[in-house]
N, C-alpha and C positions, 0 to 999 in steps of 0.2 A: 478777661479784658487786658489785664497786665501782660499775660503771655502773648496775646495777639499784638499788642503794642510793641513789645520787645522783639517779636519776630519781624514786624514791619521795619523796625529800626535796623535790625540785623540785615534784612534784605536790601535796604537802602545803602547800608555801608558796603555790602558785597558788590552791589551794582556800581557804586562810586569807585570802588577799588578796581573793578574790571575795566571801567572806562579810563582809569588812570594808567593801566598797564602799557598801552601803546605809547603814551606820553613818556613814561619812564624808560621804555625801550629806546625811543628816539633820543631822549636826553643822554643815554649812555653811549650812543653811536659816536664813533666806531669802537667796537670791543675786540676786533681781530683784524688781521691784515686785509687790505683791499687789493683785489686783482685788477690790473689795467690790461685789457686785451689790445694789442697793437697788431693790425692785420698785415704786417710786413715782416720780412726777415730782419734780424738785428742789424744795426749799423746804418739804416736808411735815415733820411731827414726827419720823418715823423717820429721814428723811434728815438732818435737822439734828442729831439725837442721834448718829447713826452718824458723822457727820463730826467731831464733837467727840471721840469716843472714838478714832476712827481716827487722828486727828492725833497723839495721845499714843502710841498703839500703834506708829505709824511710827517715832517717835523711839526707842522701846524696841527695835524690830526692826532699826533702821538701814537700812530700806528704805521707799520710799513706799508708802502704801496709797491706791489710786486708786478713788474711788467712781464707779460707773457706774450711772446711773438707767435702769431698764428697766421702765417702767410698762405696765399693761394687764391686763385680765381679773382684777381683784381680787388682783393680785400673782402670779398663776399663770404669767404670761409670764416674769417674772424668776426665779421658782422653777424653772421647767423648764430655763431656760438654766443655772442653777447645778447642777441635777441631772445635766446632760450634761457638765459640766466635768471635766477630768482631776483625780482626787483627789490632788493633789500639794501642796496648801497654798497655791497661788497664785491660787485663786478661792474666795471665801467669799461667803455670803449673809447679809444683814441683813434682819430682818423683825419683825413683831409678832404679837400674838395673832390678828389677823385674817388676815394673809397666810400665817402658818405653821400655824395650828391650825384656825380656823373655816372657811377656804376649802375644806378637805377635805370638808366636808359640804354645801357649796353646789353643787359641780360633780359631775355624774354620772360623767364620765370625766376623769382627769388623766394627763398623760404622765409622772408620777412618783408614788412612794409616800412620803409624808412620814415614815411610820414607818420605812421601810427605806432610803431613799435619802439621809438626812441624819443627821449626828451633831452634837450641841450643842457649841459652843465655850464660850460663856458668855452669861448674861443680862447686859445692859449698861445697863438703866435701866427703872424703873417710873414711868409718867407718869400723874398724876391727870388726869381728864377734865373738861372745862369746857363747859357749854352756853354757846356764844358766839353772840351774835345781832347783827343789824344795829343800829347805834347808836340808832335811834329805836324799837326794839322795846319795847313798854310794860312787860311783866311782869318782876319780879325775884323769884327764888325759885321752887321747884317748885310750890308751891300756886298762886301767881299765874299761872305758866305754864299749868298745867292749866285754870284758870278762864278765861283769855284765849283759849286755842287751841280748847278743846272745842266751843264753839258755831260755830266757823268753820274746823274742821280741813281741810275740802276746799280752802280758800283759802290754807292755810299750807304751807310746804315746808321740808325740811332738806337741807343739802348733805352729801356724803360722797365718799370717795375710791374709789368703786366697790363693788359688791356683794361682801361678804366682808371688806372692809377694817375696821379698828378703828373708824373714824368711822361707817361704816354700821351696825356692830353696836351702837354707842352710840345711834344714832338709833332702832334697833329696840328696844333695851332701854327707852329713854325712852317710846316708843309703848306698849309692853307694860305698863310700870309705871304710867303715867298714864292708861291706857285710851284712847289716841288712835289715830288712823289717818292720820298725816301722811305725805305722799308724799316719797320720797327723790329728790333730784336728784344723779345720780352724775357724778363727774369722774375724770380720770386721776390725780389726786393731791389730798391734803388741802390743799396750798397753793393750788391752783386754786379749790377750794371756798371756802376762807377769803377769797380775793380777791373772790369774788362776794358773800359775806356783807358784807364791808367796803363794797362798792359798793352794797349794798342790793338786789341781784337775788335773793338767797336770804335767808329769814327767820332761820335759825339753823343751827348744826351742833354736834355733840358733838366737840370737838377737844382735842388734847393740850395740856397746859400748856406743852410745849416751844415751841409756836408762838403760843398764844393769850395768854400772860401779857403779852408786850410790847404787843400790840395792845389788850388791855383797859386796860392802864395808860395808853396814849397816847390812849384814847378813840375809837379807830377802830372797835372793836366793843364790845358791851355784855356784861359777864359776868353771866349770868342765875343760874347755880348751879354749884357744884363737886360732882361726884358722889362725895362722900366723907362719912364720919361727921362730920368737923370741917373747918373752913376751913383753907386752906393759907397759909403765911407769905407766899408771893409775892403773894397776892391777899386780904389780910385783910378787904376790904370786900365780897367776893362770898360770899353765903350758901352753906352746905353743905347737901347733901341730908339729913344727919342732923338739921337744924333743922326739917325739914318733918314735921308730925304724920302726914300720910297717906303720905308717900313716903320716910320716913327710912331705909329699907333699900335704897334705890337707890344702891349703891356700885359703881363701875366704874373700875378702873385698867387701863392697857394696859402689858403687859410687852413689852420689846424684846429681841431675841436675835441673836447671830451663830451661824451653823451652817456646817458644812463638808460637802462631798459624802461619802457613805459610802465607806469604803475609804481615806480619808486616814490616813496612818500615825499611830498614837497619839502618837508623839514630836512630830510636827508640830502635832497638835491641842493637845498640852500646851504647846508653845512659844507658840502663839497665845493659849491660855488665860492663860498667865502674863503676856503682854503686855497683855491686856485687864484683868487684875487690877491691874497697875501703873497703868493709866489710871484705874481706879475708885478708886484710893487717892491720886491726885495732887491736891494742894490746889488747884491752878489749875483742873483739870477739875471738882472738886467745887464750887468757887465758881461756875463757869459753869452747872453743872446746877442748883444751888440757886436761881439767879435765875429759872429756869423751873419750879420746883417738882418737878423730877425727883428721885425717891428711888433710892438705891443698892440693888440686889437683895441679898437675904440671902446668907450665905456659901454655902449649899447651891446656890442658883440660879446663883451665880458659877462654880461648878465645872462641868467638862464633863459629868460624869455627872448632876449635879443639873439642868443645863439640858436634857439629853436627857430626863430623867424628866418635867420640867415640860412640855416640848413634847408628849410622848406622852399625858400625863394631860389636858392642855388640849384636845387633839384630841377625846378622848372626852367631856369635860365639856360642850363646846359642841354635840355632835352632837344630843342630844334637843331642845334649844331651836331649833336651825336646822331640824330636821325638822318641828317644829311650825309653822314659818312657811310650809311647803309651797312654798319657793322652790328650784327646781332649774335649774341652768344647764348648757349643753352645753360 
């Protein structure tokens, strides 16, 4: 009887220990570096923003956060790699409205389901978009841009980080709003497109304030317009879309977000979310973002649930516009 009682007690102890193992593992997280997949070439706006946030998160998590650029196919190459990753919190994905939401409507078949295969960690920054042009591009403001480009639209081009990217969507929105048919020149990243704008090989691009502000201030590119109701503090001399009588409703910001593979334990998602929120409240981070015109997401979008809701709602919001373009990719 005593042996049976002792065995039962031992079994209960072992069972309790087994149940405690996941909790212990979560409590120890993270125990090694975390990889952040950025589906663009280095130097683009999402890449720059991600590195600023990741640097502060790494200090909070006491582990390095290593950015790995995985460009290609409008962000879908990097997305697919992240979707296949083990959901253990050691691989996360950073993207924007183009790669995370709009790309779902451009491609007929994707090796992942953005609705089902990812969960939001947090939105990490909302970037105003600037029409940035070669420095000798004549027009300033949307009215002048329309009047200059319309008679010669077949001779003008805009740069973008691939079909489905945020910069591509900006060019498409600009075409639609201004009644233009300007051809896109696609690159593997926004940084590469901007380099060709600087060199004068491309006329203009719709680019994030994250990267454009410094180049506009230095005179390497010309700020034609900010696609917002009012001017931004970082570029007070660049007119806003809201100042244009004909095109004042052309407003376009790009949200940026970190997501994790579906199945990542909620406790780990919460730990990453808390680290991201610490970064978004750090005065040094805020100062660095302010110089680029980046705005901090609202409290709901900073939460994991709010980021997930934003992601799913934006997938559906962009669908009818993209279907109207009749652009489908394999």
